[in-house]
C-alpha positions in Angstrom: -34.5 70.0 -19.8 -37.2 70.2 -17.4 -39.3 67.1 -15.9 -41.9 70.0 -14.5 -44.9 68.4 -17.0 -44.7 65.0 -16.3 -47.9 64.0 -14.0 -46.5 61.6 -11.3 -48.1 58.4 -11.1 -50.3 57.4 -8.4 -49.3 55.5 -5.3 -51.7 54.3 -3.2 -50.1 53.4 0.7 -52.2 50.8 3.1 -52.0 52.4 6.4 -51.8 49.9 9.5 -54.1 49.7 12.3 -51.9 51.2 15.9 -51.1 48.0 17.7 -48.5 48.1 19.9 -46.7 45.2 18.3 -43.6 45.6 16.2 -45.8 44.6 12.5 -44.4 41.1 10.3 -41.6 41.5 8.8 -42.3 41.2 4.6 -41.5 37.8 3.3 -38.1 38.2 0.9 -36.7 35.4 0.1 -38.1 34.8 -3.4 -36.6 38.7 -4.1 -34.0 38.4 -6.5 -31.2 40.9 -4.9 -28.3 39.1 -6.3 -28.5 38.4 -10.0 -24.5 37.8 -11.3 -24.7 40.4 -13.3 -21.5 42.6 -14.0 -21.1 46.4 -13.9 -21.2 48.1 -17.2 -17.8 48.7 -18.0 -14.2 49.3 -16.2 -14.9 52.9 -16.2 -18.3 52.5 -14.3 -16.9 50.5 -12.1 -14.2 52.7 -10.9 -16.2 55.0 -11.0 -18.7 54.0 -9.0 -15.9 53.2 -6.2 -14.6 56.2 -6.5 -17.7 57.8 -5.3 -17.8 55.5 -2.7 -15.0 54.6 -1.0 -13.6 58.4 0.0 -16.7 59.7 1.5 -16.8 56.2 4.2 -12.5 56.6 4.2 -13.4 61.0 5.1 -16.7 62.3 5.4 -17.5 62.9 9.1 -21.3 64.2 8.8 -22.2 63.4 12.1 -24.7 61.1 12.1 -24.6 57.4 10.4 -24.8 56.5 6.5 -24.8 53.8 3.8 -22.4 54.3 0.2 -23.2 52.0 -1.6 -22.7 50.9 -5.1 -25.5 48.4 -7.2 -27.0 47.0 -4.7 -31.0 47.2 -4.8 -33.6 49.2 -3.4 -37.1 48.0 -2.7 -39.4 50.1 -1.5 -42.3 46.9 -1.5 -41.8 43.2 -1.4 -41.6 42.4 -4.8 -39.4 42.2 -8.1 -38.5 44.2 -9.3 -35.6 46.3 -7.9 -34.4 49.4 -8.8 -30.4 49.6 -9.0 -28.4 52.8 -8.9 -24.9 52.9 -9.2 -24.2 54.8 -6.2 -26.6 55.7 -3.4 -26.3 57.9 -0.5 -28.3 57.6 2.9 -27.9 59.7 6.1 -30.1 58.5 9.1 -29.4 55.2 8.5 -27.2 52.1 10.4 -25.7 50.0 8.0 -27.2 46.6 8.1 -26.1 43.0 9.1 -24.1 41.8 6.3 -24.3 38.5 7.6 -26.0 36.4 9.9 -29.5 36.0 10.2 -30.4 39.2 11.3 -28.1 40.4 7.3 -30.4 42.9 5.1 -29.5 41.9 1.9 -30.4 44.4 -0.2 -31.9 48.2 0.5 -35.1 47.7 1.6 -37.3 50.8 2.8 -38.7 49.2 5.2 -35.5 47.8 6.8 -34.0 51.0 6.5 -36.4 53.4 7.5 -36.2 55.5 4.5 -35.7 55.8 0.6 -31.9 57.2 -0.4 -31.3 61.2 0.0 -28.9 61.2 -3.5 -28.7 58.3 -6.1 -26.4 58.8 -8.9 -26.8 56.2 -12.4 -23.6 56.5 -14.8 -24.3 56.3 -18.1 -22.6 53.1 -20.7 -25.3 53.4 -23.2 -28.2 55.1 -24.7 -30.3 52.3 -23.1 -30.7 51.9 -20.0 -33.4 54.7 -19.2 -31.0 56.9 -17.5 -33.9 60.0 -18.3 -37.1 58.5 -18.5 -37.8 55.4 -16.6 -35.6 54.9 -14.0 -35.6 59.0 -13.7 -39.3 57.8 -13.5 -39.3 55.8 -11.3 -36.9 57.4 -8.5 -38.9 60.0 -8.8 -42.3 57.8 -7.6 -39.7 57.1 -5.3 -39.8 60.3 -3.9 -36.1 60.3 -4.1 -34.8 63.8 -3.1 -31.8 63.6 -5.6 -31.4 62.2 -9.0 -28.0 62.7 -10.9 -27.3 61.5 -14.0 -23.4 61.4 -15.1 -23.0 60.4 -18.4 -19.1 61.1 -19.4 -19.2 59.9 -23.4 -22.5 62.0 -23.5 -24.1 59.2 -24.9 -27.4 61.3 -23.8 -27.0 64.7 -24.0 -24.6 67.1 -24.8 -24.2 67.5 -20.6 -22.0 65.7 -18.9 -23.7 65.8 -15.4 -27.7 66.4 -15.0 -28.9 66.7 -11.0 -32.5 66.3 -10.5 -34.6 67.5 -7.5 -38.1 66.8 -5.9 -40.2 70.0 -6.7 -43.8 68.7 -5.2 -44.1 65.1 -6.7 -41.9 66.2 -9.7 -37.8 66.4 -10.2 -36.8 69.5 -11.8 -33.3 69.8 -13.0 -31.1 72.3 -11.6 -27.9 74.6 -12.9 -25.6 73.0 -10.0 -25.2 69.8 -8.3 -25.1 70.7 -5.0 -26.9 68.9 -1.6 -26.4 71.7 1.4 -29.2 69.3 3.7 -26.8 66.7 3.2 -24.0 68.7 3.3 -22.1 67.4 -0.5 -21.4 68.6 -3.5 -20.3 67.3 -6.9 -17.5 68.1 -8.7 -16.1 67.0 -12.6 -11.8 66.3 -11.2 -9.1 66.1 -14.2 -6.4 63.8 -11.8 -5.6 59.8 -11.6 -7.2 57.6 -9.6 -5.8 54.2 -9.8 -3.0 54.7 -12.6 -6.1 56.2 -14.5 -6.1 60.1 -15.9 -9.6 60.3 -16.6 -12.4 63.5 -15.9 -13.8 61.8 -12.9 -17.2 62.9 -11.1 -15.8 63.6 -6.9 -18.0 64.7 -3.7 -16.4 67.4 -2.5 -18.0 69.6 1.2 -20.3 72.8 0.6 -16.5 74.8 0.3 -15.5 72.8 -2.8 -12.6 70.7 -0.5 -12.4 67.2 -2.4 -13.2 64.1 -0.2 -9.5 62.1 -0.8 -8.9 58.5 -1.7 -7.4 56.5 1.1 -4.6 56.7 -1.4 -5.0 60.4 -1.5 -5.1 60.6 2.2 -1.5 58.2 2.2 0.1 60.4 -0.1 -0.9 63.8 1.5 -0.1 62.5 4.7 3.6 61.4 3.4 4.4 64.4 1.6 3.0 66.3 5.1 5.4 64.6 7.4 7.9 64.9 4.5 7.6 68.9 5.2 7.6 68.3 8.9 11.7 65.9 8.2 12.4 69.0 5.8 11.6 71.5 8.6 13.6 70.1 11.3 16.3 69.7 9.2 16.2 73.2 8.2 15.3 73.3 12.0 18.4 71.7 13.1 21.1 73.0 10.5 19.9 76.5 11.3 21.1 75.7 15.6 24.1 73.5 14.7 25.2 77.0 12.8 24.2 79.0 16.2 25.8 76.5 18.5 28.7 77.1 16.4 28.7 80.1 16.3 28.4 80.6 20.4 31.3 78.7 20.4 33.4 80.5 18.2 32.6 83.2 20.8 33.4 81.8 23.6 36.8 80.6 22.0 37.3 84.4 20.6 36.8 85.5 24.2 38.9 83.3 25.9 41.4 83.7 23.6 41.0 88.2 24.2 41.4 86.6 28.3 44.8 84.7 27.1 46.2 87.6 25.7 45.4 89.9 27.8 46.3 87.8 31.0 50.3 87.9 29.5 50.9 91.2 29.0 49.8 91.9 32.3 52.6 89.4 33.5 54.4 91.8 31.0 53.8 94.8 33.1 51.4 96.6 30.1 47.9 97.2 30.4 45.9 96.2 28.0 43.6 98.0 25.6 39.5 97.8 27.1 
């Protein structure tokens, strides 16, 4: 599927006059940032956490970043926001979560940029992931948009990736994001006791970012291997020590025998 034939909706942007003072922040008290609506399904909820937690646990891009699930993105101080299932944004400091300076949602004017990658997980055919949401992210100038359709509600493909090409999205044949140092892959395995065909982050060499549980299990395995290697080394040392001790005893017995033979006037051979 190609999105290269659609024309983007025009955007207007007013530029404030130069000033030495920071412009006033937009009023946001009227914005609906938490509507209490549940996520789509248990599968979506687990998948979102599998796409957020491992990055916080093991990703070291060398720059601050934000990864979030079900957080509204506002490009202007008006409703409605668009709420991606997962977003990734680099070179962005996590805003305050509490207190008077807290930022309740992803306010672009506060964080300084739109997300680098957004992911939508399809639960039904009514979410607009390949129509209204795609066009919204396109107008927002989000560089990369991913649609994960594990139940194939929209297309025969499970994973569709779009990147901006000029003003419009173009579908890609891979899910590698070189500038961000990330890639996505399908992974059959168990997460929180459920074996499914999950979507997982990897680095550009294809190595999975492990969950905390996987990291703990890996550390336990490495410790068990180290303990086994130490036990084998200890056994080998004990056998070597036994052999050395037996050789010393054999030498002592030979010396005692030679001394007795000399006492009898017999010179031992050798």
